[in-house]
Every structure is written in structure tokens, then in C-alpha cells.
KOLVO-153794 format. One record per atom (N, C-alpha, C, CB): x, y, z; residue number from 0; atom name. Coordinates in steps of 0.02 Angstrom, whole numbers. Glycine has a CB too. Layout:
<sites>
        u        v        w   guke   pavex
        X        Y        Z    NUM      CA
...
</sites>
This chain:
<sites>
        u        v        w   guke   pavex
    12235     4566     6215      0       N
    12218     4506     6180      0      CA
    12174     4524     6121      0       C
    12183     4457     6226      0      CB
    12192     4497     6065      1       N
    12156     4512     6003      1      CA
    12111     4454     5986      1       C
    12205     4527     5945      1      CB
    12050     4470     5964      2       N
    12002     4418     5944      2      CA
    12013     4400     5871      2       C
    11929     4441     5956      2      CB
    11989     4341     5856      3       N
    11993     4321     5786      3      CA
    11936     4355     5748      3       C
    11989     4243     5779      3      CB
    11939     4353     5683      4       N
    11888     4385     5641      4      CA
    11819     4358     5653      4       C
    11906     4378     5569      4      CB
    11814     4292     5664      5       N
    11748     4262     5674      5      CA
    11719     4284     5742      5       C
    11752     4186     5670      5      CB
    11762     4292     5792      6       N
    11738     4315     5858      6      CA
    11714     4387     5854      6       C
    11793     4308     5911      6      CB
    11749     4430     5814      7       N
    11727     4499     5806      7      CA
    11658     4502     5772      7       C
    11778     4539     5765      7      CB
    11647     4459     5724      8       N
    11583     4459     5688      8      CA
    11526     4439     5735      8       C
    11586     4412     5627      8      CB
    11538     4389     5778      9       N
    11486     4367     5824      9      CA
    11470     4421     5875      9       C
    11506     4302     5860      9      CB
    11520     4459     5894     10       N
    11510     4510     5945     10      CA
    11470     4570     5918     10       C
    11577     4533     5971     10      CB
    11471     4582     5854     11       N
    11439     4642     5828     11      CA
    11374     4628     5791     11       C
    11485     4678     5783     11      CB
    11359     4567     5774     12       N
    11297     4552     5738     12      CA
    11250     4511     5780     12       C
    11312     4516     5671     12      CB
    11186     4521     5770     13       N
    11136     4480     5804     13      CA
    11089     4452     5752     13       C
    11096     4521     5857     13      CB
    11062     4394     5766     14       N
    11016     4361     5720     14      CA
    10944     4365     5745     14       C
    11037     4289     5709     14      CB
    10930     4398     5801     15       N
    10863     4401     5827     15      CA
    10825     4457     5791     15       C
    10862     4412     5903     15      CB
    10763     4443     5772     16       N
    10725     4496     5738     16      CA
    10706     4551     5787     16       C
    10661     4466     5705     16      CB
    10693     4611     5761     17       N
    10673     4668     5803     17      CA
    10604     4653     5835     17       C
    10670     4734     5761     17      CB
    10598     4668     5898     18       N
    10536     4655     5934     18      CA
    10487     4712     5921     18       C
    10549     4647     6011     18      CB
    10424     4696     5905     19       N
    10376     4751     5894     19      CA
    10364     4788     5959     19       C
    10308     4724     5865     19      CB
    10345     4851     5954     20       N
    10333     4890     6015     20      CA
    10274     4861     6054     20       C
    10320     4964     5997     20      CB
    10276     4871     6119     21       N
    10221     4848     6161     21      CA
    10158     4888     6145     21       C
    10240     4855     6236     21      CB
    10101     4855     6148     22       N
    10039     4893     6136     22      CA
    10027     4942     6194     22       C
     9978     4845     6127     22      CB
     9990     4995     6181     23       N
     9977     5043     6235     23      CA
     9934     5010     6289     23       C
     9941     5107     6208     23      CB
     9940     5033     6350     24       N
     9900     5004     6404     24      CA
     9826     5017     6390     24       C
     9920     5032     6473     24      CB
     9783     4973     6415     25       N
     9711     4984     6403     25      CA
     9687     5048     6436     25       C
     9670     4924     6428     25      CB
     9639     5079     6405     26       N
     9610     5140     6432     26      CA
     9567     5123     6492     26       C
     9569     5178     6378     26      CB
     9577     5156     6549     27       N
     9535     5140     6607     27      CA
     9463     5162     6594     27       C
     9563     5174     6671     27      CB
     9416     5128     6626     28       N
     9346     5148     6616     28      CA
     9334     5217     6646     28       C
     9298     5096     6648     28      CB
     9284     5252     6620     29       N
     9271     5319     6648     29      CA
     9245     5313     6720     29       C
     9219     5357     6605     29      CB
     9256     5364     6760     30       N
     9232     5361     6829     30      CA
     9156     5359     6830     30       C
     9258     5421     6871     30      CB
     9127     5331     6883     31       N
     9053     5330     6886     31      CA
     9027     5401     6894     31       C
     9029     5285     6944     31      CB
     8966     5413     6872     32       N
     8939     5480     6880     32      CA
     8933     5497     6954     32       C
     8871     5487     6845     32      CB
     8942     5561     6971     33       N
     8937     5578     7042     33      CA
     8866     5567     7068     33       C
     8957     5651     7053     33      CB
     8862     5549     7131     34       N
     8797     5542     7162     34      CA
     8764     5610     7166     34       C
     8802     5509     7232     34      CB
     8699     5609     7163     35       N
     8662     5672     7169     35      CA
     8672     5698     7240     35       C
     8586     5663     7153     35      CB
     8697     5757     7246     36       N
     8709     5785     7312     36      CA
     8644     5813     7341     36       C
     8762     5840     7309     36      CB
     8635     5801     7404     37       N
     8576     5827     7437     37      CA
     8583     5902     7447     37       C
     8564     5792     7503     37      CB
     8527     5935     7446     38       N
     8525     6007     7453     38      CA
     8520     6026     7526     38       C
     8466     6036     7413     38      CB
     8573     6016     7564     39       N
     8571     6028     7636     39      CA
     8569     6102     7654     39       C
     8631     5997     7668     39      CB
     8586     6145     7609     40       N
     8591     6216     7625     40      CA
     8530     6255     7603     40       C
     8653     6246     7592     40      CB
     8481     6222     7575     41       N
     8423     6256     7547     41      CA
     8376     6278     7604     41       C
     8386     6210     7498     41      CB
     8350     6337     7596     42       N
     8305     6366     7646     42      CA
     8234     6339     7638     42       C
     8304     6444     7641     42      CB
     8195     6338     7691     43       N
     8126     6313     7686     43      CA
     8084     6351     7633     43       C
     8091     6319     7754     43      CB
     8096     6415     7625     44       N
     8059     6453     7575     44      CA
     8072     6427     7504     44       C
     8077     6527     7578     44      CB
     8133     6404     7492     45       N
     8150     6378     7426     45      CA
     8117     6310     7416     45       C
     8227     6373     7418     45      CB
     8117     6269     7468     46       N
     8085     6203     7463     46      CA
     8010     6211     7449     46       C
     8096     6163     7528     46      CB
     7979     6261     7479     47       N
     7907     6271     7470     47      CA
     7890     6283     7397     47       C
     7883     6329     7513     47      CB
     7936     6315     7360     48       N
     7925     6325     7288     48      CA
     7864     6366     7272     48       C
     7920     6260     7254     48      CB
     7852     6418     7310     49       N
     7794     6461     7298     49      CA
     7806     6503     7235     49       C
     7779     6506     7360     49      CB
     7764     6497     7185     50       N
     7774     6536     7123     50      CA
     7772     6611     7137     50       C
     7720     6518     7070     50      CB
     7819     6646     7107     51       N
     7822     6718     7113     51      CA
     7857     6743     7176     51       C
     7753     6745     7112     51      CB
     7873     6699     7222     52       N
     7907     6720     7282     52      CA
     7979     6737     7266     52       C
     7903     6665     7337     52      CB
     7999     6797     7285     53       N
     8068     6817     7274     53      CA
     8107     6805     7338     53       C
     8073     6892     7253     53      CB
     8165     6775     7330     54       N
     8207     6759     7387     54      CA
     8250     6819     7405     54       C
     8251     6697     7374     54      CB
     8256     6832     7468     55       N
     8295     6889     7490     55      CA
     8349     6869     7539     55       C
     8250     6941     7521     55      CB
     8370     6916     7580     56       N
     8425     6904     7627     56      CA
     8410     6849     7678     56       C
     8440     6968     7664     56      CB
     8347     6836     7694     57       N
     8331     6783     7742     57      CA
     8353     6714     7716     57       C
     8255     6783     7757     57      CB
     8342     6703     7652     58       N
     8363     6639     7622     58      CA
     8439     6633     7623     58       C
     8337     6633     7549     58      CB
     8473     6687     7608     59       N
     8547     6686     7610     59      CA
     8572     6675     7681     59       C
     8575     6752     7582     59      CB
     8538     6707     7729     60       N
     8559     6699     7799     60      CA
     8548     6627     7822     60       C
     8519     6747     7844     60      CB
     8495     6595     7800     61       N
     8483     6524     7816     61      CA
     8541     6482     7791     61       C
     8416     6499     7786     61      CB
     8558     6490     7727     62       N
     8612     6450     7698     62      CA
     8678     6464     7732     62       C
     8618     6463     7623     62      CB
     8691     6527     7748     63       N
     8753     6545     7783     63      CA
     8754     6513     7852     63       C
     8761     6622     7788     63      CB
     8696     6511     7885     64       N
     8692     6479     7951     64      CA
     8707     6405     7947     64       C
     8624     6490     7981     64      CB
     8684     6371     7895     65       N
     8698     6300     7886     65      CA
     8773     6290     7875     65       C
     8658     6270     7827     65      CB
     8803     6333     7834     66       N
     8876     6328     7822     66      CA
     8914     6339     7887     66       C
     8898     6379     7768     66      CB
     8894     6389     7926     67       N
     8927     6402     7989     67      CA
     8919     6343     8037     67       C
     8898     6466     8021     67      CB
     8860     6313     8039     68       N
     8849     6254     8081     68      CA
     8898     6199     8062     68       C
     8776     6229     8073     68      CB
     8906     6187     7997     69       N
     8953     6135     7973     69      CA
     9024     6153     7992     69       C
     8946     6126     7897     69      CB
     9043     6215     7983     70       N
     9112     6235     7999     70      CA
     9128     6228     8074     70       C
     9124     6308     7978     70      CB
     9080     6245     8116     71       N
     9092     6241     8188     71      CA
     9082     6171     8216     71       C
     9046     6289     8224     71      CB
     9032     6136     8192     72       N
     9016     6071     8220     72      CA
     9046     6012     8183     72       C
     8942     6062     8222     72      CB
     9062     6021     8120     73       N
     9092     5967     8081     73      CA
     9042     5920     8048     73       C
     9137     5927     8124     73      CB
     8978     5936     8052     74       N
     8926     5895     8021     74      CA
     8867     5941     8006     74       C
     8905     5834     8066     74      CB
     8824     5922     7959     75       N
     8767     5966     7942     75      CA
     8712     5962     7994     75       C
     8740     5948     7874     75      CB
     8673     6016     8002     76       N
     8619     6016     8051     76      CA
     8561     5970     8032     76       C
     8594     6086     8061     76      CB
     8553     5956     7968     77       N
     8500     5913     7944     77      CA
     8530     5858     7902     77       C
     8447     5953     7902     77      CB
     8510     5796     7916     78       N
     8536     5739     7878     78      CA
     8483     5686     7872     78       C
     8600     5711     7911     78      CB
     8474     5661     7812     79       N
     8427     5606     7799     79      CA
     8453     5567     7740     79       C
     8355     5633     7786     79      CB
     8429     5506     7734     80       N
     8452     5462     7679     80      CA
     8422     5482     7612     80       C
     8433     5390     7694     80      CB
     8366     5516     7612     81       N
     8334     5536     7549     81      CA
     8320     5611     7549     81       C
     8268     5496     7537     81      CB
     8314     5638     7490     82       N
     8301     5710     7485     82      CA
     8232     5728     7513     82       C
     8307     5732     7413     82      CB
     8179     5690     7500     83       N
     8114     5708     7531     83      CA
     8117     5709     7608     83       C
     8060     5659     7508     83      CB
     8151     5661     7637     84       N
     8158     5660     7711     84      CA
     8199     5719     7734     84       C
     8190     5593     7735     84      CB
     8252     5736     7698     85       N
     8293     5793     7715     85      CA
     8252     5858     7712     85       C
     8354     5798     7668     85      CB
     8213     5865     7659     86       N
     8172     5925     7653     86      CA
     8121     5930     7709     86       C
     8137     5926     7585     86      CB
     8095     5874     7731     87       N
     8049     5875     7788     87      CA
     8083     5902     7850     87       C
     8022     5805     7802     87      CB
     8145     5881     7862     88       N
     8183     5906     7919     88      CA
     8197     5981     7913     88       C
     8250     5868     7927     88      CB
     8214     6002     7853     89       N
     8228     6074     7843     89      CA
     8165     6114     7854     89       C
     8257     6086     7771     89      CB
     8108     6090     7828     90       N
     8045     6127     7837     90      CA
     8028     6135     7911     90       C
     7988     6092     7800     90      CB
     8041     6083     7951     91       N
     8027     6087     8023     91      CA
     8078     6133     8057     91       C
     8030     6017     8055     91      CB
     8139     6135     8031     92       N
     8190     6181     8056     92      CA
     8214     6166     8127     92       C
     8163     6250     8056     92      CB
     8206     6104     8149     93       N
     8227     6087     8217     93      CA
     8297     6054     8215     93       C
     8176     6039     8251     93      CB
     8343     6079     8254     94       N
     8409     6050     8261     94      CA
     8432     6062     8332     94       C
     8460     6080     8209     94      CB
     8483     6025     8352     95       N
     8508     6032     8421     95      CA
     8583     6040     8420     95       C
     8488     5971     8464     95      CB
     8608     6062     8477     96       N
     8680     6070     8487     96      CA
     8704     6020     8541     96       C
     8698     6143     8508     96      CB
     8672     5963     8545     97       N
     8687     5914     8598     97      CA
     8748     5872     8584     97       C
     8629     5870     8608     97      CB
     8771     5870     8523     98       N
     8827     5828     8505     98      CA
     8890     5850     8542     98       C
     8839     5829     8428     98      CB
     8935     5804     8561     99       N
     8998     5823     8594     99      CA
     9041     5871     8553     99       C
     9038     5761     8611     99      CB
     9030     5874     8488    100       N
     9069     5919     8446    100      CA
     9060     5992     8467    100       C
     9050     5911     8372    100      CB
     9004     6007     8499    101       N
     8989     6076     8519    101      CA
     9018     6093     8588    101       C
     8914     6086     8520    101      CB
     9046     6045     8622    102       N
     9073     6059     8690    102      CA
     9129     6111     8687    102       C
     9099     5994     8721    102      CB
     9167     6113     8633    103       N
     9223     6160     8628    103      CA
     9204     6227     8597    103       C
     9277     6129     8588    103      CB
     9141     6236     8580    104       N
     9118     6298     8549    104      CA
     9087     6341     8603    104       C
     9067     6285     8490    104      CB
     9108     6403     8607    105       N
     9085     6447     8662    105      CA
     9011     6463     8656    105       C
     9126     6511     8664    105      CB
     8981     6481     8712    106       N
     8910     6500     8714    106      CA
     8901     6574     8698    106       C
     8880     6485     8782    106      CB
     8953     6612     8701    107       N
     8942     6684     8693    107      CA
     8990     6718     8648    107       C
     8945     6716     8756    107      CB
</sites>
């Protein structure tokens, strides 16, 4: 079936104007600044801040022990809502293995 000339013209031409491109999406706001992380791995000698004191292997062993505690138990040995309270706990150096998380960790 052949179309008439006027039908061919309607099929190939449009009278609608070109649509402008969409504007770019709005830029998302920047993420909030990270919260200050507590210094859970710091040794009591570092907290004391004694001028001239050089830190040695004992300080490293303390931090490694805290990391090991977290790896084995799944939580840090010292926890407080504020850094001053946390540092008080670290200075006292008292922690326990009473949590059920330690039931599966061997004694020897």
C-alpha cells in the first residue's frame, strides 16, 4: 500500500521543538567529618606524657596485647564514652576475661 504525498510528509516531519537537556543531578552534600577515634591501644606510659621518656618494646607489647585481645574476644579490653574516662581505665590496667566470648578461647 502506497501513502499519499501528504501522509509521507506527516510521517517524516515533526513540529515539536527540541527539548533542552536535563540539568545535572544536584551534588550530594559532603560526608560528615569522622568522629574522633578513641585511643584504645595507647599504653599507660604514653598517656602519662612524661617529657623525655623514650618508648620502647614494652609500649609496643601493650598495644599488640590490646590488638590480640580484640582479635580473640571481639571487643576492646577498655571502653568508655569519653577519652578521659578511657585513659583512666588504661592507667589502672584492669580488665577481665569473664565475657562469654572467652569461653571458646583456650587457657593454654
